[in-house]
Residue frames as a rotation matrix with the C-alpha (Angstrom) as fourth column:
MET 1
0.563 0.826 0.000 0.00
0.826 -0.563 0.000 0.00
0.000 0.000 -1.000 0.00
SER 2
0.421 -0.469 -0.776 2.85
0.176 -0.797 0.578 2.39
-0.890 -0.380 -0.252 0.78
VAL 3
-0.665 -0.660 0.350 4.38
0.435 0.039 0.900 1.75
-0.607 0.751 0.260 -2.67
VAL 4
-0.151 0.709 0.689 1.08
0.955 -0.076 0.288 2.54
0.256 0.701 -0.666 -4.38
SER 5
0.731 0.418 -0.539 0.65
0.595 -0.777 0.205 5.65
-0.333 -0.471 -0.817 -2.23
ASP 6
-0.077 -0.858 -0.507 4.15
0.152 -0.513 0.845 6.86
-0.985 -0.012 0.169 -3.17
LEU 7
-0.736 -0.192 0.649 3.48
0.634 0.143 0.760 6.20
-0.238 0.971 0.016 -6.86
ARG 8
0.338 0.911 0.236 0.22
0.937 -0.349 0.004 8.11
0.086 0.220 -0.972 -6.72
ARG 9
0.631 -0.173 -0.756 2.12
0.212 -0.899 0.383 11.13
-0.746 -0.402 -0.531 -5.41
THR 10
-0.466 -0.885 0.023 4.90
0.202 -0.081 0.976 10.71
-0.861 0.459 0.216 -7.98
VAL 11
-0.491 0.341 0.801 2.48
0.871 0.184 0.455 10.41
0.008 0.922 -0.388 -10.90
SER 12
0.641 0.742 -0.197 0.45
0.755 -0.656 -0.015 13.36
-0.141 -0.139 -0.980 -9.65
ASP 13
0.344 -0.595 -0.726 3.58
0.075 -0.753 0.653 15.51
-0.936 -0.279 -0.214 -9.34
LEU 14
-0.616 -0.668 0.417 4.85
0.429 0.159 0.889 14.52
-0.661 0.727 0.188 -12.78
HIS 15
0.170 0.744 0.646 1.70
0.985 -0.115 -0.127 15.84
-0.020 0.658 -0.752 -14.43
ARG 16
0.727 0.039 -0.686 2.84
0.206 -0.965 0.164 19.31
-0.655 -0.261 -0.709 -13.37
GLU 17
-0.387 -0.919 -0.070 5.87
0.090 -0.113 0.989 18.85
-0.917 0.377 0.127 -15.62
LEU 18
-0.353 0.328 0.876 3.56
0.923 0.276 0.269 18.39
-0.154 0.903 -0.400 -18.61
THR 19
0.749 0.655 0.103 1.92
0.663 -0.745 -0.077 21.75
0.026 0.126 -0.992 -17.98
ARG 20
0.478 -0.634 -0.608 5.19
0.102 -0.647 0.756 23.44
-0.873 -0.423 -0.244 -17.00
TYR 21
-0.634 -0.769 0.080 6.76
0.107 0.016 0.994 22.54
-0.766 0.639 0.072 -20.35
GLU 22
-0.102 0.719 -0.688 3.49
-0.745 -0.513 -0.426 23.27
-0.659 0.469 0.588 -22.23
LEU 23
-0.958 -0.273 -0.089 3.12
-0.272 0.764 0.585 19.73
-0.092 0.584 -0.806 -23.54
VAL 24
-0.560 0.828 -0.029 -0.64
0.819 0.559 0.126 19.54
0.121 0.047 -0.992 -22.88
ILE 25
-0.812 0.423 0.402 -3.74
-0.419 -0.902 0.103 21.70
0.407 -0.085 0.910 -22.73
TRP 26
0.112 0.967 0.229 -6.99
-0.850 -0.027 0.527 21.47
0.516 -0.253 0.819 -20.76
THR 27
0.473 0.093 0.876 -7.35
-0.701 0.643 0.310 17.82
-0.534 -0.761 0.369 -19.64
ALA 28
0.858 -0.146 -0.493 -5.43
-0.324 0.592 -0.738 16.13
0.399 0.793 0.460 -22.49
GLY 29
-0.066 -0.982 -0.177 -2.42
-0.530 0.185 -0.827 13.92
0.845 0.039 -0.533 -21.88
ASN 30
0.903 0.363 0.231 -1.50
-0.390 0.467 0.794 11.45
0.180 -0.807 0.563 -19.16
VAL 31
-0.309 -0.951 0.023 1.29
-0.811 0.250 -0.530 9.87
0.498 -0.182 -0.848 -17.15
SER 32
0.859 0.510 -0.041 1.27
-0.399 0.720 0.568 6.35
0.319 -0.471 0.822 -15.75
ALA 33
-0.270 -0.934 0.235 3.61
-0.930 0.191 -0.314 4.19
0.248 -0.303 -0.920 -13.70
ARG 34
0.188 0.231 -0.955 3.81
-0.084 0.972 0.218 0.44
0.979 0.039 0.202 -13.24
VAL 35
0.659 0.019 0.751 3.54
-0.751 -0.013 0.660 -0.77
0.023 -1.000 0.006 -9.63
PRO 36
-0.313 -0.898 -0.309 6.78
-0.866 0.404 -0.295 -2.73
0.390 0.175 -0.904 -9.02
GLY 37
-0.970 -0.218 0.111 6.25
-0.244 0.896 -0.371 -6.47
-0.019 -0.387 -0.922 -8.66
GLN 38
-0.332 0.925 0.187 2.51
0.157 0.250 -0.955 -6.22
-0.930 -0.288 -0.228 -9.32
ASP 39
-0.652 0.224 0.725 0.33
0.754 0.084 0.652 -6.41
0.086 0.971 -0.224 -12.40
LEU 40
0.459 0.749 -0.477 -0.94
0.811 -0.573 -0.118 -2.92
-0.362 -0.333 -0.871 -11.58
MET 41
-0.543 -0.622 0.564 -0.44
0.735 -0.677 -0.037 0.64
0.405 0.395 0.825 -12.70
VAL 42
-0.046 0.442 -0.896 -1.22
0.621 -0.690 -0.372 4.13
-0.782 -0.574 -0.243 -11.46
ILE 43
-0.623 -0.107 0.775 -2.63
0.753 -0.349 0.558 6.55
0.211 0.931 0.298 -14.05
LYS 44
-0.950 0.277 -0.142 -4.36
-0.244 -0.946 -0.213 9.91
-0.193 -0.167 0.967 -14.37
PRO 45
-0.263 0.932 0.249 -8.16
0.487 0.351 -0.800 9.93
-0.833 -0.089 -0.546 -14.28
SER 46
-0.471 0.165 0.867 -10.14
0.870 -0.080 0.487 10.85
0.150 0.983 -0.106 -17.38
GLY 47
0.044 0.600 0.799 -11.25
0.572 -0.671 0.472 14.42
0.819 0.436 -0.372 -18.01
VAL 48
0.678 0.122 -0.725 -10.02
0.716 -0.335 0.613 15.91
-0.169 -0.934 -0.314 -14.73
SER 49
0.874 -0.319 0.367 -8.41
-0.135 -0.884 -0.447 19.35
0.467 0.341 -0.816 -14.83
TYR 50
0.031 -0.958 -0.285 -4.69
0.478 0.265 -0.837 19.51
0.878 -0.111 0.466 -14.13
ASP 51
-0.410 -0.137 0.902 -5.43
-0.540 -0.760 -0.362 22.04
0.735 -0.635 0.238 -11.39
GLU 52
0.451 0.711 0.539 -7.53
-0.876 0.236 0.422 19.42
0.173 -0.662 0.729 -9.65
LEU 53
0.479 -0.321 -0.817 -5.04
-0.013 0.928 -0.372 16.56
0.878 0.189 0.441 -9.85
THR 54
0.264 -0.383 0.885 -3.91
-0.964 -0.131 0.231 15.26
0.027 -0.914 -0.404 -6.45
PRO 55
-0.818 -0.571 -0.077 -2.35
-0.563 0.820 -0.101 11.97
0.120 -0.039 -0.992 -5.35
GLU 56
-0.561 0.677 0.477 -5.79
-0.099 0.518 -0.850 10.87
-0.822 -0.524 -0.224 -4.16
ALA 57
0.351 0.719 -0.600 -7.25
-0.689 -0.235 -0.685 11.58
-0.634 0.654 0.413 -7.61
MET 58
-0.480 -0.583 -0.655 -4.89
-0.866 0.432 0.251 9.13
0.137 0.688 -0.713 -9.31
VAL 59
0.630 0.756 0.177 -6.46
-0.764 0.644 -0.027 5.75
-0.135 -0.118 0.984 -10.06
VAL 60
-0.531 -0.742 0.410 -5.09
-0.658 0.666 0.352 2.23
-0.534 -0.083 -0.842 -9.86
THR 61
0.591 0.685 -0.426 -5.93
-0.804 0.455 -0.384 -0.35
-0.069 0.570 0.819 -12.53
ASP 62
0.364 -0.485 0.795 -4.76
0.159 0.873 0.460 -3.79
-0.918 -0.041 0.395 -13.47
LEU 63
-0.592 -0.726 -0.351 -2.82
-0.238 -0.258 0.936 -4.29
-0.770 0.638 -0.020 -16.69
TYR 64
-0.609 0.509 0.609 -6.03
0.792 0.340 0.508 -4.74
0.051 0.791 -0.610 -18.64
GLY 65
-0.794 0.191 0.577 -7.34
-0.021 -0.957 0.288 -1.34
0.607 0.217 0.764 -17.60
ASN 66
0.181 0.896 -0.406 -9.85
0.529 0.259 0.808 -2.52
0.829 -0.361 -0.427 -14.99
LEU 67
-0.024 -0.131 0.991 -10.32
-0.544 -0.830 -0.123 0.02
0.839 -0.542 -0.051 -12.20
LEU 68
-0.062 -0.074 -0.995 -9.26
0.627 0.773 -0.097 -1.31
0.777 -0.630 -0.002 -8.80
GLU 69
-0.106 0.001 -0.994 -8.82
0.909 -0.405 -0.097 1.82
-0.403 -0.914 0.042 -6.71
GLY 70
-0.961 -0.278 -0.013 -9.97
0.260 -0.915 0.308 5.40
-0.097 0.292 0.951 -7.14
ASP 71
-0.260 0.898 -0.354 -13.02
0.294 -0.275 -0.915 7.63
-0.920 -0.342 -0.193 -7.29
TYR 72
0.125 0.237 -0.963 -12.74
-0.738 -0.627 -0.250 8.48
-0.663 0.742 0.096 -11.01
SER 73
0.941 0.127 0.314 -12.78
0.135 0.709 -0.692 6.65
-0.310 0.694 0.650 -14.32
PRO 74
0.036 -0.996 0.083 -9.29
0.502 0.089 0.860 5.95
-0.864 0.011 0.503 -15.68
SER 75
-0.339 -0.323 -0.883 -7.80
-0.523 -0.715 0.463 7.90
-0.782 0.619 0.074 -18.58
SER 76
0.740 0.636 -0.218 -9.20
-0.492 0.292 -0.820 7.15
-0.458 0.714 0.529 -22.03
ASP 77
0.314 -0.718 -0.621 -5.66
-0.767 0.193 -0.612 6.00
0.559 0.668 -0.491 -22.95
THR 78
0.192 -0.238 0.952 -5.53
-0.858 0.430 0.281 3.40
-0.477 -0.871 -0.121 -20.16
ALA 79
0.878 0.184 0.441 -5.86
-0.001 0.924 -0.383 0.45
-0.478 0.336 0.812 -22.56
ALA 80
0.756 -0.654 -0.014 -2.84
-0.111 -0.107 -0.988 1.69
0.645 0.749 -0.154 -24.53
HIS 81
0.062 -0.736 0.674 -0.70
-0.948 -0.254 -0.190 2.11
0.311 -0.627 -0.714 -21.41
ALA 82
0.413 0.176 0.894 -1.79
-0.643 0.752 0.149 -1.31
-0.646 -0.636 0.423 -20.13
TYR 83
0.997 -0.040 0.065 -0.89
0.075 0.680 -0.729 -3.02
-0.015 0.732 0.681 -23.41
VAL 84
0.399 -0.909 0.123 2.59
-0.482 -0.322 -0.815 -1.47
0.780 0.266 -0.566 -23.31
TYR 85
-0.032 -0.417 0.908 3.17
-0.996 0.093 0.008 -2.72
-0.087 -0.904 -0.418 -19.76
ARG 86
0.688 0.356 0.632 1.97
-0.366 0.923 -0.121 -6.23
-0.626 -0.148 0.766 -20.64
HIS 87
0.932 -0.233 0.278 4.26
0.363 0.561 -0.744 -6.53
0.018 0.794 0.607 -23.65
MET 88
0.233 -0.895 0.381 7.31
0.016 -0.388 -0.921 -4.46
0.972 0.221 -0.076 -22.64
PRO 89
0.708 0.129 -0.694 8.36
0.623 0.347 0.701 -5.64
0.332 -0.929 0.165 -19.17
GLU 90
-0.347 -0.919 -0.188 11.34
0.929 -0.309 -0.205 -3.27
0.131 -0.246 0.961 -19.15
VAL 91
-0.511 0.258 0.820 8.99
0.073 -0.937 0.341 -0.27
0.857 0.234 0.460 -19.29
ASN 92
-0.446 0.327 -0.833 7.78
0.895 0.195 -0.402 1.16
0.031 -0.925 -0.379 -15.98
GLY 93
-0.264 0.404 -0.876 6.49
0.195 -0.867 -0.458 4.54
-0.945 -0.292 0.150 -17.11
VAL 94
-0.402 0.235 0.885 4.37
0.915 0.053 0.401 5.74
0.048 0.970 -0.236 -20.05
VAL 95
-0.402 0.252 -0.880 3.48
0.149 -0.931 -0.334 9.30
-0.903 -0.266 0.337 -21.07
HIS 96
-0.174 0.387 0.905 1.12
0.983 0.017 0.181 10.66
0.055 0.922 -0.384 -23.71
THR 97
-0.341 0.089 -0.936 0.99
0.216 -0.961 -0.171 14.32
-0.915 -0.260 0.309 -24.73
HIS 98
0.577 0.424 0.698 -0.28
0.801 -0.126 -0.586 16.44
-0.161 0.897 -0.412 -27.59
SER 99
0.036 -0.643 -0.765 2.77
0.290 -0.726 0.624 18.71
-0.956 -0.244 0.160 -27.59
PRO 100
0.629 0.529 -0.569 2.47
-0.298 -0.512 -0.806 20.95
-0.718 0.677 -0.164 -30.68
TYR 101
0.063 -0.652 -0.756 5.65
-0.986 -0.159 0.056 20.34
-0.157 0.742 -0.652 -32.65
ALA 102
-0.846 -0.350 0.402 5.87
-0.326 0.937 0.129 16.59
-0.421 -0.022 -0.907 -32.02
THR 103
-0.067 0.912 0.404 2.17
0.271 0.406 -0.872 16.26
-0.960 0.051 -0.275 -32.85
ALA 104
0.487 0.166 -0.857 2.72
-0.672 -0.555 -0.490 18.21
-0.557 0.815 -0.159 -36.08
TRP 105
-0.578 -0.726 -0.372 5.29
-0.813 0.471 0.342 15.60
-0.073 0.500 -0.863 -37.14
ALA 106
-0.721 0.385 0.576 2.75
0.138 0.894 -0.426 12.89
-0.679 -0.228 -0.698 -36.22
ALA 107
0.341 0.893 -0.293 0.12
-0.118 -0.268 -0.956 14.64
-0.933 0.361 0.014 -38.35
ARG 108
0.227 -0.369 -0.901 2.56
-0.960 -0.239 -0.145 14.56
-0.162 0.898 -0.409 -41.30
GLY 109
0.967 0.097 0.237 3.30
-0.092 0.995 -0.031 10.89
-0.239 0.008 0.971 -40.63
GLU 110
0.591 -0.807 0.004 6.99
-0.109 -0.085 -0.990 11.71
0.799 0.585 -0.138 -40.83
PRO 111
0.539 -0.487 -0.687 9.78
0.836 0.409 0.366 10.46
0.103 -0.772 0.628 -38.53
ILE 112
0.926 -0.371 -0.068 11.94
-0.343 -0.903 0.258 13.14
-0.157 -0.215 -0.964 -36.93
PRO 113
0.692 -0.684 -0.230 15.38
0.211 0.496 -0.842 12.58
0.690 0.534 0.488 -38.51
CYS 114
0.683 -0.537 -0.495 18.47
0.629 0.089 0.772 12.21
-0.370 -0.839 0.398 -36.38
VAL 115
0.392 -0.493 0.777 20.12
0.547 -0.554 -0.628 15.50
0.740 0.671 0.052 -37.30
LEU 116
0.410 -0.243 0.879 21.02
-0.668 -0.736 0.108 16.63
0.621 -0.632 -0.464 -33.76
THR 117
-0.634 -0.698 -0.334 23.34
-0.226 0.579 -0.783 15.11
0.740 -0.421 -0.525 -31.19
MET 118
-0.617 0.468 0.633 20.53
-0.742 -0.077 -0.666 15.41
-0.263 -0.881 0.394 -28.64
ILE 119
0.498 0.800 -0.336 18.40
-0.865 0.484 -0.132 13.12
0.057 0.356 0.933 -30.79
ALA 120
0.083 -0.564 -0.822 21.23
-0.281 0.778 -0.562 10.59
0.956 0.277 -0.094 -30.99
ASP 121
-0.799 -0.454 0.393 21.78
-0.455 0.032 -0.890 10.84
0.392 -0.890 -0.232 -27.23
GLU 122
-0.514 0.674 0.531 18.23
-0.690 0.043 -0.722 10.35
-0.509 -0.738 0.443 -26.02
PHE 123
0.471 0.880 -0.061 16.51
-0.690 0.324 -0.647 8.58
-0.549 0.347 0.760 -28.92
GLY 124
-0.135 -0.652 0.746 19.31
-0.077 0.757 0.648 6.58
-0.988 0.029 -0.152 -30.55
GLY 125
-0.833 -0.118 0.541 18.34
0.513 0.201 0.834 7.51
-0.207 0.972 -0.107 -34.11
ASP 126
-0.726 0.637 0.260 15.30
-0.219 -0.572 0.790 8.76
0.652 0.517 0.555 -36.00
ILE 127
-0.743 0.592 0.311 12.17
-0.342 0.063 -0.938 9.15
-0.575 -0.803 0.156 -33.86
PRO 128
-0.960 0.218 0.173 9.73
0.274 0.625 0.731 6.71
0.051 0.749 -0.660 -35.50
VAL 129
-0.468 0.882 -0.044 6.11
-0.879 -0.460 0.128 7.04
0.093 0.098 0.991 -36.59
GLY 130
-0.826 0.292 0.481 3.55
0.068 0.900 -0.430 4.49
-0.559 -0.323 -0.764 -35.45
PRO 131
-0.766 0.554 0.327 0.37
0.522 0.236 0.820 3.49
0.376 0.799 -0.470 -37.29
PHE 132
-0.536 0.718 0.444 -2.97
-0.684 -0.678 0.270 5.25
0.495 -0.158 0.854 -37.14
ALA 133
-0.687 0.376 -0.622 -5.23
0.538 0.838 -0.088 3.72
0.488 -0.395 -0.779 -34.48
LEU 134
0.097 0.827 0.554 -8.52
-0.113 -0.544 0.831 4.66
0.989 -0.143 0.040 -32.86
ILE 135
-0.745 -0.274 0.608 -8.83
-0.583 -0.173 -0.793 5.45
0.322 -0.946 -0.031 -29.15
GLY 136
0.227 0.917 0.329 -10.82
-0.949 0.132 0.285 3.12
0.218 -0.377 0.900 -26.91
ASP 137
1.000 -0.010 -0.012 -9.17
0.013 0.972 0.236 -0.28
0.009 -0.237 0.972 -27.07
ASP 138
0.460 -0.888 0.013 -5.56
0.074 0.053 0.996 -1.45
-0.885 -0.457 0.090 -27.10
SER 139
0.778 -0.142 0.612 -4.96
0.628 0.138 -0.766 -0.71
0.024 0.980 0.197 -30.81
ILE 140
0.775 -0.529 0.346 -2.79
-0.440 -0.845 -0.305 2.29
0.453 0.084 -0.888 -29.93
GLY 141
0.473 -0.601 0.644 -0.82
-0.639 0.269 0.720 0.16
-0.606 -0.753 -0.257 -27.48
GLN 142
0.613 -0.224 0.757 -0.24
0.488 0.862 -0.140 -2.44
-0.621 0.455 0.638 -30.18
GLY 143
0.834 -0.273 0.480 1.08
0.333 -0.445 -0.831 0.25
0.441 0.853 -0.280 -32.52
ILE 144
0.670 -0.603 0.433 3.40
-0.737 -0.610 0.291 1.63
0.088 -0.514 -0.853 -29.84
VAL 145
0.431 -0.493 0.756 4.85
-0.302 0.711 0.635 -1.78
-0.850 -0.502 0.157 -29.03
GLU 146
0.698 -0.132 0.704 5.27
0.629 0.583 -0.514 -2.86
-0.343 0.801 0.490 -32.66
THR 147
0.829 -0.368 0.422 7.05
0.038 -0.715 -0.699 0.40
0.558 0.595 -0.578 -33.51
LEU 148
0.562 -0.631 0.536 9.32
-0.826 -0.463 0.321 0.64
0.046 -0.623 -0.781 -30.48
ARG 149
0.684 -0.327 0.653 10.43
0.027 0.905 0.425 -2.99
-0.729 -0.273 0.627 -30.75
GLU 150
0.585 -0.455 0.672 12.18
0.806 0.229 -0.546 -2.00
0.094 0.861 0.501 -33.98
SER 151
0.400 -0.367 0.840 13.81
0.060 -0.904 -0.423 1.11
0.915 0.219 -0.340 -32.49
ARG 152
-0.464 -0.585 -0.665 16.04
0.779 0.088 -0.621 2.31
0.422 -0.806 0.415 -29.65
SER 153
-0.631 0.237 0.738 13.80
-0.193 -0.970 0.147 5.34
0.751 -0.050 0.658 -29.29
PRO 154
-0.821 0.438 -0.366 11.76
0.508 0.267 -0.819 5.83
-0.260 -0.858 -0.442 -26.09
ALA 155
-0.329 0.707 -0.626 9.33
-0.340 -0.708 -0.620 7.90
-0.881 0.009 0.473 -28.18
VAL 156
-0.688 0.226 0.690 6.89
0.698 0.466 0.543 7.14
-0.199 0.855 -0.478 -30.97
LEU 157
-0.758 0.473 -0.449 4.79
-0.514 -0.857 -0.035 9.56
-0.401 0.204 0.893 -33.01
MET 158
-0.472 0.659 0.586 1.42
0.554 0.738 -0.385 7.88
-0.686 0.143 -0.713 -33.40
ARG 159
-0.891 -0.005 0.453 0.11
0.422 -0.371 0.827 8.91
0.164 0.929 0.333 -36.81
ASN 160
-0.331 0.776 0.537 -2.59
0.067 -0.548 0.833 11.63
0.941 0.312 0.129 -36.76
HIS 161
0.639 0.547 -0.541 -2.64
0.535 0.189 0.824 11.47
0.552 -0.816 -0.172 -32.95
GLY 162
0.686 -0.440 0.579 0.49
-0.616 -0.775 0.140 12.47
0.388 -0.453 -0.803 -31.07
PRO 163
-0.221 -0.933 -0.283 3.53
-0.529 0.359 -0.769 11.29
0.819 -0.020 -0.573 -29.13
PHE 164
0.967 0.254 0.016 3.86
-0.153 0.529 0.835 8.51
0.203 -0.810 0.550 -26.58
THR 165
-0.012 -0.999 0.046 7.05
-0.682 -0.025 -0.731 8.02
0.732 -0.041 -0.681 -24.59
VAL 166
0.875 0.207 -0.438 8.24
0.119 0.785 0.608 5.20
0.469 -0.584 0.662 -22.36
GLY 167
0.082 -0.893 0.443 10.93
-0.707 -0.365 -0.606 4.85
0.703 -0.263 -0.661 -19.73
LYS 168
-0.551 -0.396 -0.735 12.49
0.220 0.780 -0.586 2.78
0.805 -0.485 -0.342 -16.97
ASP 169
-0.513 0.528 -0.677 10.24
0.766 -0.074 -0.638 4.80
-0.387 -0.846 -0.367 -14.66
ALA 170
0.508 0.835 0.211 7.60
0.846 -0.438 -0.304 7.51
-0.161 0.333 -0.929 -15.05
ARG 171
0.529 -0.369 -0.764 10.11
-0.032 -0.909 0.416 10.33
-0.848 -0.196 -0.493 -14.61
SER 172
-0.591 -0.785 0.187 12.27
0.114 0.148 0.982 8.99
-0.798 0.602 0.001 -17.45
ALA 173
-0.261 0.584 0.769 9.21
0.959 0.250 0.135 8.82
-0.113 0.773 -0.625 -19.70
VAL 174
0.776 0.510 -0.372 8.36
0.499 -0.856 -0.133 12.44
-0.386 -0.082 -0.919 -18.85
LYS 175
0.030 -0.860 -0.510 11.94
-0.126 -0.510 0.851 13.50
-0.992 0.038 -0.124 -19.56
ALA 176
-0.689 -0.270 0.673 11.72
0.553 0.405 0.728 11.83
-0.469 0.874 -0.130 -22.99
ALA 177
0.282 0.880 0.384 8.46
0.957 -0.227 -0.183 13.70
-0.074 0.418 -0.905 -23.69
VAL 178
0.696 -0.102 -0.711 10.07
0.107 -0.964 0.243 17.03
-0.710 -0.245 -0.660 -22.79
MET 179
-0.354 -0.923 -0.149 13.15
-0.127 -0.110 0.986 16.34
-0.926 0.368 -0.078 -24.92
LEU 180
-0.365 0.309 0.878 10.99
0.855 0.484 0.185 15.08
-0.368 0.819 -0.441 -27.79
GLU 181
0.717 0.697 0.027 9.11
0.658 -0.662 -0.360 18.37
-0.233 0.276 -0.933 -28.05
ASP 182
0.425 -0.638 -0.643 12.37
-0.192 -0.757 0.624 20.33
-0.885 -0.142 -0.444 -27.89
VAL 183
-0.638 -0.734 0.232 14.00
0.059 0.254 0.965 18.45
-0.768 0.630 -0.119 -30.78
ALA 184
-0.059 0.697 0.715 10.75
0.952 0.255 -0.171 18.36
-0.301 0.670 -0.678 -32.79
ARG 185
0.826 0.349 -0.442 10.66
0.278 -0.935 -0.218 22.16
-0.490 0.057 -0.870 -32.63
THR 186
0.089 -0.893 -0.440 14.35
-0.354 -0.442 0.824 22.60
-0.931 0.083 -0.356 -33.49
VAL 187
-0.663 -0.325 0.675 14.25
0.427 0.576 0.697 20.22
-0.615 0.750 -0.243 -36.45
HIS 188
0.409 0.845 0.344 11.12
0.859 -0.230 -0.458 21.99
-0.308 0.483 -0.820 -37.71
PHE 189
0.718 -0.205 -0.665 13.03
-0.166 -0.979 0.123 25.28
-0.676 0.022 -0.737 -37.65
ALA 190
-0.357 -0.928 0.110 15.98
-0.150 0.173 0.974 23.64
-0.922 0.331 -0.200 -39.41
HIS 191
-0.291 0.323 0.900 13.69
0.844 0.529 0.083 22.51
-0.450 0.785 -0.427 -42.22
GLN 192
0.786 0.579 -0.218 12.57
0.433 -0.767 -0.474 26.10
-0.441 0.278 -0.853 -42.74
LEU 193
0.394 -0.742 -0.543 16.20
-0.536 -0.665 0.520 27.01
-0.747 0.085 -0.660 -43.49
GLY 194
-0.064 -0.435 -0.898 16.96
-0.954 0.291 -0.073 24.08
0.294 0.852 -0.433 -45.79
LYS 195
0.724 0.254 -0.641 17.65
-0.178 0.967 0.182 20.35
0.666 -0.017 0.745 -45.60
PRO 196
0.506 -0.559 0.657 19.44
-0.835 -0.127 0.536 19.44
-0.216 -0.819 -0.531 -42.35
ASP 197
-0.133 -0.678 -0.723 22.34
-0.707 0.576 -0.410 16.99
0.695 0.457 -0.556 -42.57
PRO 198
0.894 0.423 -0.147 21.76
-0.225 0.709 0.669 13.59
0.387 -0.565 0.729 -40.94
ILE 199
0.182 -0.824 0.537 24.35
-0.934 0.025 0.355 12.28
-0.306 -0.566 -0.765 -38.48
GLU 200
-0.173 -0.324 -0.930 26.24
-0.672 0.729 -0.129 9.22
0.720 0.603 -0.344 -39.68
GLN 201
0.683 0.624 -0.379 25.16
-0.213 0.667 0.714 5.95
0.699 -0.408 0.588 -38.06
HIS 202
0.100 -0.693 -0.714 28.47
0.721 0.545 -0.428 5.18
0.686 -0.472 0.554 -36.37
HIS 203
-0.806 -0.316 0.500 28.41
-0.046 -0.810 -0.585 8.61
0.590 -0.495 0.638 -34.73
ILE 204
0.142 0.936 0.324 24.80
-0.706 -0.134 0.696 8.04
0.694 -0.327 0.641 -33.61
ASP 205
0.606 0.063 -0.793 25.82
0.282 0.915 0.288 4.72
0.744 -0.398 0.537 -32.02
SER 206
-0.413 -0.868 -0.277 28.76
0.656 -0.073 -0.751 6.34
0.632 -0.491 0.599 -30.21
LEU 207
-0.671 0.217 0.709 26.73
-0.419 -0.900 -0.121 9.30
0.612 -0.378 0.695 -28.96
HIS 208
0.405 0.913 -0.037 23.88
-0.535 0.270 0.800 7.09
0.741 -0.305 0.598 -27.76
ALA 209
0.391 -0.327 -0.860 26.20
0.567 0.822 -0.055 4.70
0.725 -0.466 0.507 -25.91
ARG 210
-0.709 -0.699 0.097 28.02
0.388 -0.501 -0.774 7.56
0.589 -0.511 0.626 -24.17
TYR 211
-0.471 0.583 0.662 24.83
-0.639 -0.743 0.199 9.30
0.608 -0.329 0.722 -23.10
GLN 212
0.552 0.788 -0.272 23.15
-0.419 0.544 0.727 6.13
0.721 -0.287 0.630 -21.86
ASN 213
0.697 -0.309 -0.647 26.16
0.528 0.832 0.170 4.68
0.486 -0.460 0.743 -20.04
VAL 214
-0.308 -0.931 -0.195 28.63
0.884 -0.204 -0.421 7.47
0.352 -0.302 0.886 -19.15
TYR 215
-0.425 0.145 0.893 26.86
0.051 -0.982 0.184 10.84
0.904 0.124 0.410 -19.01
GLY 216
0.466 0.695 0.548 25.81
-0.418 -0.373 0.828 12.26
0.780 -0.615 0.117 -15.64
GLN 217
-0.236 -0.528 0.816 26.45
-0.953 -0.039 -0.300 11.22
0.190 -0.848 -0.494 -12.05
């Protein structure tokens, strides 16, 4: 119970990062976290204002999206999050936003090319596009899993919808969402000036390995 309580607070707090970095508007977007050692997750409730989000407002579901604890209905994206957790055991956090520049790339159905060292560092290559899927069942989750299994990227641009990011924990998934919007904006600007030069694959591999294994404390 204490683990779930801590995760409810963590997930609630992380939603403030989505608004702080202007990745969402109104009630759109969501963060979830897997409960360690349990087939459970904590996720944002559906249609609740960010100003009203508290740890107590977070809901707990199983990994099929069935509500187990909470006073609200789970997010409309719960089935997608649950599918990711069921099929990617290394993932412990999932984030969905409608951040403007990343969503614009998703609307174009175009991967974000690896033309910046930051993209190589965090995403390990081009940021891929996933298939179009309707909200309501686990079709979006299937598209996320199928796309990310073929990529080192923690982010996928779901076609005509928006970005989803994953991580070793919820904070890592939020970090990927923040960095995704930053590089999506920068590469958009670069395209206005001309055709940006892609980074060679061996440099991408070197940059990604350094950032994932050496960078930081």
